[in-house]
C-alpha positions, 0 to 999 in steps of 0.5 A: 500499501504504497502510493504517492499520498500515502503518509510517511508519518506514522502515530505510535500509541503505546500504553504502558502500566508499571508496577512500581516496587522501589519509589526511593529508587525510581526518584533518585534514579529521576534526580540524577537524570535531572542533575545530569542535564546540564541543558537544565536552566536553574530554576527549571530544575528546583521545579523538576527535583521537587515534582519527582520528590514529591511524585513517583509518576513524575520521576517516571516522567523524567526516567521514560523518553521516547527518544529513546524507545526509538533512536535505534530503530533503522529508517526512522526519526522521531518527529513530534512525541508527548508523554505524561503520567498519573496514579492509577488504580489498577486490577489486571482483572477488569475488563477494564484494561483490556488494551485494544478490545473497546477502544473504538479501532481494530485491532493489528491482527485484524487489520493485518488479516483483512490486508493479506485476504 
């Protein structure tokens, strides 16, 4: 399906649910990353340190970088990224957490089978 009208841009949606077993380790790692960022202005650094110390979800947002996820994928360049983190109530047995089931979009396998057929 390669035509001149086909966009070269692809939106890749990833949703992760992480279980934090050691909040202190996450916070310390985020503080190290902030300290190592020589390009961060002093006032922003102070705000970032406060945010990651108060909220583990904020600390994770400083540690998980979309560029790191795709930087070594051949043939692609990250054009734009945004991400956020939040504390959630998670129940792995709840139907609410069946990823891709109720989002109104066709799953990857179904889409590929339809194209192959």
